[in-house]
Backbone as CSV, one residue per row, in Angstrom:
resi,resn,N_x,N_y,N_z,CA_x,CA_y,CA_z,C_x,C_y,C_z
1,MET,0.815,-1.191,0.000,0.000,0.000,0.000,0.860,1.258,0.000
2,GLY,1.887,1.269,0.864,2.821,2.389,0.879,2.168,3.699,1.237
3,SER,2.528,4.744,0.489,1.988,6.071,0.779,0.837,6.403,-0.160
4,GLY,0.114,5.360,-0.614,-0.974,5.554,-1.551,-2.170,6.246,-0.950
5,TYR,-3.158,6.389,-1.785,-4.378,7.107,-1.461,-5.103,6.523,-0.252
6,LEU,-5.077,5.212,-0.122,-5.836,4.552,0.938,-5.047,4.334,2.229
7,SER,-3.767,4.646,2.243,-2.972,4.327,3.428,-3.360,5.155,4.653
8,GLN,-3.634,6.443,4.479,-4.007,7.264,5.636,-5.332,6.824,6.265
9,PRO,-6.390,6.609,5.476,-7.625,6.104,6.086,-7.431,4.723,6.719
10,ALA,-6.620,3.873,6.099,-6.384,2.537,6.651,-5.650,2.630,7.989
11,VAL,-4.637,3.482,8.063,-3.903,3.675,9.327,-4.853,4.227,10.386
12,PHE,-5.698,5.178,10.004,-6.658,5.741,10.946,-7.585,4.659,11.500
13,LEU,-8.131,3.819,10.629,-9.030,2.749,11.079,-8.324,1.760,11.990
14,VAL,-7.096,1.417,11.664,-6.311,0.514,12.514,-6.104,1.144,13.882
15,GLN,-5.750,2.426,13.905,-5.527,3.113,15.183,-6.799,3.179,16.017
16,VAL,-7.932,3.415,15.381,-9.199,3.492,16.118,-9.575,2.128,16.687
17,ILE,-9.570,1.114,15.848,-10.013,-0.218,16.279,-9.098,-0.780,17.362
18,PHE,-7.808,-0.817,17.088,-6.883,-1.378,18.072,-6.725,-0.452,19.282
19,GLY,-6.778,0.857,19.040,-6.639,1.809,20.131,-7.774,1.703,21.134
20,LEU,-9.006,1.562,20.653,-10.140,1.429,21.563,-10.041,0.165,22.409
21,TYR,-9.633,-0.932,21.768,-9.514,-2.174,22.546,-8.353,-2.085,23.536
22,ALA,-7.261,-1.468,23.130,-6.123,-1.284,24.047,-6.541,-0.430,25.239
23,ILE,-7.366,0.586,25.011,-7.855,1.422,26.109,-8.696,0.593,27.072
24,LEU,-9.582,-0.240,26.536,-10.403,-1.099,27.406,-9.551,-2.021,28.263
25,VAL,-8.557,-2.655,27.640,-7.704,-3.589,28.380,-6.873,-2.840,29.417
26,LEU,-6.334,-1.706,29.033,-5.531,-0.915,29.968,-6.399,-0.370,31.101
27,LEU,-7.627,0.024,30.791,-8.555,0.458,31.844,-8.838,-0.684,32.818
28,ARG,-8.975,-1.890,32.293,-9.207,-3.036,33.178,-8.036,-3.185,34.144
29,PHE,-6.818,-3.064,33.620,-5.631,-3.161,34.473,-5.609,-2.034,35.504
30,LEU,-5.824,-0.807,35.055,-5.746,0.354,35.950,-6.863,0.359,36.989
31,LEU,-8.067,-0.032,36.586,-9.172,-0.064,37.539,-8.953,-1.139,38.603
32,GLN,-8.365,-2.243,38.193,-8.051,-3.278,39.184,-6.920,-2.797,40.094
33,LEU,-5.956,-2.114,39.528,-4.831,-1.589,40.297,-5.300,-0.569,41.337
34,THR,-6.280,0.257,40.966,-6.796,1.282,41.882,-7.968,0.772,42.721
35,ARG,-8.275,-0.511,42.597,-9.333,-1.164,43.368,-10.698,-0.494,43.160
36,ALA,-10.999,-0.235,41.910,-12.288,0.366,41.567,-13.399,-0.659,41.759
37,ASP,-14.622,-0.183,41.814,-15.798,-1.027,41.998,-16.052,-1.841,40.726
38,PHE,-15.860,-3.157,40.800,-16.066,-3.990,39.625,-17.527,-4.385,39.449
39,TYR,-18.407,-3.963,40.350,-19.841,-4.172,40.170,-20.478,-2.988,39.451
40,ASN,-19.708,-1.963,39.212,-20.143,-0.804,38.450,-20.498,-1.264,37.032
41,PRO,-21.607,-0.783,36.449,-21.993,-1.215,35.100,-20.904,-0.990,34.046
42,LEU,-20.183,0.107,34.143,-19.107,0.373,33.191,-17.962,-0.624,33.379
43,SER,-17.663,-0.954,34.630,-16.644,-1.976,34.909,-17.068,-3.319,34.331
44,GLN,-18.345,-3.640,34.481,-18.848,-4.904,33.951,-18.713,-4.955,32.429
45,PHE,-18.967,-3.828,31.767,-18.775,-3.773,30.311,-17.312,-4.043,29.953
46,ILE,-16.395,-3.392,30.667,-14.964,-3.558,30.404,-14.558,-5.010,30.627
47,VAL,-15.047,-5.613,31.706,-14.722,-7.015,32.005,-15.249,-7.927,30.901
48,LYS,-16.496,-7.722,30.491,-17.082,-8.590,29.464,-16.419,-8.407,28.105
49,ALA,-15.954,-7.211,27.811,-15.308,-6.953,26.519,-13.884,-7.512,26.462
50,THR,-13.248,-7.669,27.615,-11.849,-8.099,27.617,-11.638,-9.548,28.055
51,THR,-12.580,-10.125,28.767,-12.409,-11.481,29.308,-12.164,-12.551,28.251
52,PRO,-12.886,-12.563,27.106,-12.649,-13.642,26.140,-11.200,-13.744,25.662
53,VAL,-10.533,-12.621,25.522,-9.137,-12.638,25.071,-8.193,-12.793,26.261
54,LEU,-8.595,-12.270,27.394,-7.728,-12.238,28.571,-7.619,-13.585,29.273
55,ASN,-8.700,-14.343,29.348,-8.662,-15.619,30.077,-7.627,-16.602,29.541
56,PRO,-7.543,-16.814,28.221,-6.483,-17.727,27.740,-5.073,-17.210,28.059
57,LEU,-4.900,-15.907,28.021,-3.588,-15.328,28.305,-3.214,-15.504,29.778
58,ARG,-4.210,-15.519,30.647,-3.951,-15.694,32.084,-3.368,-17.060,32.401
59,ARG,-3.587,-18.032,31.534,-2.997,-19.365,31.744,-1.490,-19.339,31.524
60,ILE,-1.043,-18.332,30.759,0.386,-18.227,30.419,1.081,-17.188,31.286
61,VAL,0.427,-16.049,31.491,1.028,-14.921,32.209,0.517,-14.913,33.648
62,PRO,1.415,-15.123,34.610,0.979,-15.165,36.008,0.719,-13.766,36.578
63,THR,-0.058,-13.747,37.657,-0.267,-12.519,38.410,0.992,-12.249,39.217
64,VAL,1.439,-10.998,39.234,2.647,-10.632,39.969,2.284,-9.599,41.023
65,GLY,2.534,-9.909,42.272,2.271,-8.965,43.357,0.824,-8.506,43.432
66,GLY,-0.105,-9.379,43.079,-1.515,-9.012,43.103,-1.959,-8.202,41.901
67,MET,-1.040,-7.917,40.982,-1.387,-7.150,39.772,-1.752,-8.107,38.641
68,ASP,-2.762,-7.727,37.900,-3.210,-8.512,36.755,-2.271,-8.242,35.578
69,THR,-1.112,-8.870,35.610,-0.109,-8.622,34.566,-0.569,-9.105,33.193
70,ALA,-1.488,-10.069,33.162,-1.999,-10.524,31.871,-2.704,-9.386,31.138
71,SER,-3.415,-8.523,31.861,-4.071,-7.368,31.226,-3.045,-6.419,30.633
72,LEU,-1.977,-6.186,31.375,-0.925,-5.294,30.889,-0.236,-5.888,29.659
73,VAL,0.030,-7.190,29.699,0.646,-7.859,28.548,-0.297,-7.825,27.348
74,LEU,-1.588,-8.037,27.592,-2.550,-7.989,26.488,-2.608,-6.595,25.864
75,ALA,-2.601,-5.559,26.685,-2.593,-4.191,26.146,-1.357,-3.982,25.275
76,TRP,-0.204,-4.448,25.745,1.033,-4.325,24.967,0.929,-5.118,23.659
77,LEU,0.349,-6.326,23.708,0.195,-7.141,22.502,-0.745,-6.478,21.494
78,VAL,-1.829,-5.900,21.976,-2.772,-5.213,21.082,-2.076,-4.046,20.393
79,ILE,-1.306,-3.282,21.149,-0.595,-2.146,20.564,0.502,-2.628,19.618
80,THR,1.124,-3.755,19.930,2.132,-4.334,19.030,1.502,-4.713,17.699
81,VAL,0.343,-5.368,17.742,-0.350,-5.736,16.495,-0.755,-4.476,15.729
82,GLU,-1.197,-3.455,16.451,-1.526,-2.177,15.815,-0.302,-1.609,15.102
83,GLN,0.841,-1.596,15.773,2.075,-1.068,15.171,2.501,-1.910,13.969
84,LEU,2.332,-3.235,14.075,2.654,-4.122,12.939,1.795,-3.758,11.730
85,ALA,0.510,-3.567,11.953,-0.398,-3.225,10.853,-0.033,-1.870,10.253
86,ILE,0.300,-0.907,11.103,0.670,0.423,10.602,1.958,0.349,9.795
87,LEU,2.942,-0.404,10.281,4.194,-0.565,9.530,3.939,-1.217,8.177
88,ALA,3.049,-2.209,8.145,2.736,-2.881,6.880,1.988,-1.956,5.936
89,ILE,1.028,-1.212,6.457,0.227,-0.302,5.617,1.098,0.808,5.028
90,THR,2.035,1.321,5.815,2.868,2.433,5.343,4.036,1.979,4.481
91,GLY,4.126,0.682,4.248,5.145,0.174,3.341,6.472,-0.180,3.977
92,VAL,6.561,-0.094,5.291,7.814,-0.448,5.975,8.005,-1.958,5.974
93,GLY,6.914,-2.698,6.029,6.973,-4.150,5.995,6.671,-4.763,7.348
94,PHE,6.782,-6.092,7.396,6.477,-6.859,8.601,7.720,-6.915,9.481
95,GLN,7.740,-6.079,10.512,8.880,-6.023,11.422,8.383,-6.215,12.854
96,LEU,8.375,-7.473,13.284,7.820,-7.810,14.589,8.581,-7.148,15.730
97,LEU,9.907,-7.169,15.693,10.695,-6.564,16.769,10.459,-5.062,16.839
98,ALA,10.434,-4.409,15.695,10.190,-2.960,15.671,8.816,-2.636,16.248
99,ALA,7.807,-3.410,15.865,6.456,-3.174,16.371,6.384,-3.407,17.874
100,ALA,7.025,-4.460,18.352,7.012,-4.767,19.788,7.707,-3.670,20.586
101,LEU,8.796,-3.144,20.060,9.499,-2.065,20.750,8.720,-0.748,20.676
102,LEU,8.146,-0.448,19.521,7.362,0.781,19.370,6.131,0.771,20.273
103,ALA,5.635,-0.404,20.614,4.447,-0.516,21.471,4.724,-0.061,22.899
104,ILE,5.975,-0.116,23.337,6.302,0.251,24.724,6.028,1.734,24.993
105,PRO,6.606,2.668,24.213,6.279,4.072,24.491,4.814,4.401,24.205
106,GLU,4.209,3.696,23.252,2.795,3.928,22.973,1.938,3.521,24.163
107,LEU,2.292,2.424,24.814,1.561,1.965,26.004,1.727,2.952,27.152
108,LEU,2.930,3.441,27.344,3.162,4.446,28.393,2.390,5.738,28.107
109,SER,2.426,6.178,26.871,1.718,7.392,26.484,0.211,7.213,26.656
110,LEU,-0.309,6.053,26.289,-1.734,5.780,26.443,-2.135,5.795,27.914
111,THR,-1.300,5.235,28.766,-1.577,5.231,30.205,-1.650,6.657,30.745
112,ILE,-0.674,7.472,30.396,-0.669,8.868,30.847,-1.891,9.607,30.320
113,ASN,-2.238,9.372,29.059,-3.391,10.052,28.462,-4.718,9.614,29.081
114,ILE,-4.819,8.365,29.494,-6.028,7.913,30.187,-6.204,8.717,31.467
115,PHE,-5.121,8.878,32.224,-5.203,9.671,33.455,-5.520,11.139,33.153
116,LEU,-4.879,11.700,32.119,-5.145,13.098,31.757,-6.614,13.322,31.419
117,PHE,-7.163,12.481,30.568,-8.552,12.658,30.161,-9.519,12.366,31.305
118,ALA,-9.193,11.391,32.144,-10.058,11.111,33.298,-10.124,12.317,34.229
119,ILE,-8.973,12.934,34.484,-8.952,14.125,35.347,-9.705,15.272,34.682
120,LEU,-9.502,15.468,33.389,-10.191,16.534,32.660,-11.701,16.342,32.693
121,ILE,-12.158,15.126,32.473,-13.599,14.841,32.529,-14.136,15.124,33.921
122,GLN,-13.390,14.707,34.928,-13.818,14.925,36.313,-13.937,16.425,36.620
123,VAL,-12.980,17.203,36.154,-13.008,18.654,36.383,-14.205,19.286,35.663
124,ILE,-14.410,18.938,34.417,-15.517,19.523,33.642,-16.863,19.188,34.289
125,ILE,-17.037,17.928,34.692,-18.290,17.528,35.336,-18.484,18.276,36.647
126,SER,-17.382,18.508,37.380,-17.511,19.232,38.657,-17.930,20.688,38.441
127,TRP,-17.623,21.252,37.284,-18.052,22.614,36.970,-19.509,22.643,36.516
128,ILE,-19.859,21.681,35.662,-21.190,21.661,35.059,-22.251,21.193,36.054
129,ASN,-21.970,20.097,36.729,-22.971,19.488,37.600,-22.285,18.995,38.879
130,PRO,-21.882,19.904,39.748,-21.155,19.488,40.948,-22.014,18.625,41.862
131,GLY,-21.370,17.632,42.468,-22.056,16.762,43.406,-22.894,15.687,42.758
132,SER,-22.892,15.622,41.419,-23.680,14.585,40.743,-22.939,13.256,40.785
133,TYR,-23.675,12.203,40.558,-23.058,10.884,40.531,-23.674,10.070,39.407
134,ASN,-22.831,9.378,38.700,-23.256,8.323,37.779,-22.145,7.285,37.762
135,PRO,-22.400,6.106,37.211,-21.392,5.042,37.274,-20.034,5.420,36.672
136,ALA,-20.048,6.178,35.593,-18.773,6.570,34.967,-17.972,7.477,35.893
137,LEU,-18.652,8.411,36.557,-17.948,9.314,37.475,-17.356,8.574,38.660
138,GLY,-18.056,7.547,39.138,-17.518,6.742,40.231,-16.217,6.070,39.832
139,LEU,-16.174,5.529,38.619,-14.939,4.895,38.140,-13.830,5.913,37.919
140,ILE,-14.189,7.055,37.360,-13.190,8.105,37.133,-12.590,8.544,38.461
141,HIS,-13.441,8.708,39.466,-12.946,9.092,40.795,-12.006,8.016,41.349
142,SER,-12.388,6.753,41.218,-11.531,5.658,41.696,-10.188,5.651,40.978
143,LEU,-10.215,5.965,39.693,-8.998,5.956,38.883,-8.080,7.129,39.211
144,THR,-8.659,8.308,39.428,-7.839,9.510,39.594,-7.443,9.807,41.036
145,GLU,-8.194,9.303,41.991,-7.930,9.655,43.387,-6.530,9.265,43.863
146,PRO,-5.959,8.129,43.430,-4.579,7.839,43.854,-3.564,8.896,43.411
147,LEU,-3.857,9.628,42.341,-2.977,10.710,41.900,-3.357,12.040,42.540
148,LEU,-4.654,12.315,42.582,-5.112,13.621,43.072,-5.049,13.737,44.592
149,GLY,-5.372,12.667,45.297,-5.443,12.712,46.754,-4.168,13.188,47.423
150,PRO,-3.023,12.572,47.140,-1.780,13.021,47.778,-1.427,14.477,47.461
151,VAL,-1.697,14.911,46.228,-1.408,16.301,45.851,-2.369,17.234,46.577
152,ARG,-3.636,16.859,46.646,-4.647,17.684,47.316,-4.290,17.893,48.789
153,ARG,-3.800,16.842,49.441,-3.445,16.948,50.858,-2.248,17.865,51.088
154,ARG,-1.387,17.998,50.095,-0.189,18.837,50.243,-0.397,20.281,49.772
155,MET,-1.509,20.528,49.092,-1.775,21.868,48.565,-2.281,22.770,49.688
156,PRO,-1.886,24.040,49.665,-2.437,24.972,50.662,-3.907,25.256,50.357
157,ASP,-4.636,25.695,51.359,-6.046,26.036,51.196,-6.154,27.234,50.250
158,MET,-6.909,27.072,49.189,-7.045,28.124,48.185,-8.455,28.707,48.192
159,GLY,-9.096,28.727,49.339,-10.416,29.335,49.455,-11.498,28.561,48.724
160,GLY,-11.446,27.252,48.775,-12.476,26.437,48.143,-12.140,25.973,46.740
161,PHE,-11.042,26.441,46.179,-10.625,25.991,44.850,-9.652,24.836,44.999
162,ASP,-9.937,23.751,44.292,-9.055,22.591,44.309,-8.172,22.655,43.066
163,LEU,-6.924,23.012,43.273,-5.989,23.118,42.151,-5.205,21.835,41.911
164,SER,-5.485,20.789,42.685,-4.742,19.537,42.514,-4.893,18.946,41.107
165,PRO,-6.079,19.021,40.454,-6.152,18.509,39.084,-5.193,19.227,38.133
166,LEU,-5.074,20.539,38.285,-4.157,21.304,37.434,-2.716,20.867,37.670
167,VAL,-2.342,20.731,38.940,-0.970,20.333,39.281,-0.669,18.942,38.727
168,VAL,-1.598,18.005,38.914,-1.376,16.634,38.440,-1.336,16.587,36.918
169,MET,-2.226,17.328,36.248,-2.228,17.317,34.786,-0.935,17.899,34.225
170,VAL,-0.461,18.992,34.810,0.824,19.564,34.365,1.936,18.550,34.599
171,GLY,1.910,17.899,35.751,2.924,16.881,36.048,2.889,15.721,35.069
172,LEU,1.696,15.280,34.699,1.571,14.181,33.741,2.085,14.568,32.359
173,VAL,1.763,15.787,31.931,2.244,16.253,30.615,3.768,16.359,30.620
174,VAL,4.328,16.899,31.694,5.796,17.002,31.797,6.416,15.612,31.815
175,LEU,5.804,14.681,32.558,6.297,13.300,32.598,6.297,12.683,31.208
176,GLU,5.209,12.890,30.469,5.135,12.351,29.110,6.199,12.981,28.214
177,MET,6.421,14.291,28.362,7.426,14.978,27.548,8.846,14.503,27.876
178,LEU,9.086,14.189,29.136,10.421,13.752,29.550,10.661,12.267,29.298
179,LEU,9.607,11.466,29.322,9.751,10.019,29.271,9.656,9.443,27.863
180,ILE,8.658,9.846,27.106,8.366,9.195,25.830,9.409,9.480,24.747
181,PRO,9.818,10.735,24.490,10.809,10.964,23.419,12.135,10.213,23.610
182,PRO,12.708,10.170,24.826,13.949,9.392,24.954,13.763,7.897,24.675
183,ILE,12.621,7.351,25.082,12.367,5.928,24.818,12.236,5.699,23.323
184,ARG,11.489,6.583,22.657,11.363,6.456,21.197,12.722,6.622,20.518
185,GLY,13.549,7.533,21.049,14.884,7.724,20.497,15.759,6.490,20.654
186,MET,15.694,5.853,21.828,16.465,4.621,22.044,15.991,3.508,21.108
187,ILE,14.691,3.427,20.882,14.158,2.408,19.987,14.574,2.686,18.560
188,GLY,14.543,3.966,18.160,14.965,4.338,16.820,16.429,4.037,16.563
189,GLN,17.270,4.198,17.577,18.694,3.909,17.424,18.956,2.414,17.364
190,SER,18.103,1.618,18.009,18.341,0.174,18.040,17.863,-0.516,16.762
191,MET,17.138,0.213,15.912,16.642,-0.404,14.672,17.579,-0.164,13.528
């Protein structure tokens, strides 16, 4: 296909399809890590969408320290397949090692972006409809509180304004800027 007319739409579709599934699998890992409510309807959707692929992998990949490492490995595998498809569509060819290595910074970036968007959604909802509750907000709170809570406790009283989301979001963006480019650079040099 190379750089032909259909390559950009094909890459976009690959990124959407594999990206959405990678987000679901990574959310399953993160929600379990943060001990979110798995009886939440949204959690149940995530579990049902990921279990068919995850259960066979759990026979191979053991749990480490109480963490569902099979979910993390599955997210990495999904992103690896996505990178393989993108490399093939863009004419680079079938390079399994390159795709597997490229999946590492993509997985880290996706993790940081999940936290960024979760915090942003939480902030917007708190402005629009403060004190409201729905199942998605409960999960978002469970996901973000391990990051926001420690910062909130260390922040000075700002007269009712909670600036911890701003501090954490800036920190996450800086972390992504400092972490992802060097990893991509190391991968580029090793190829």
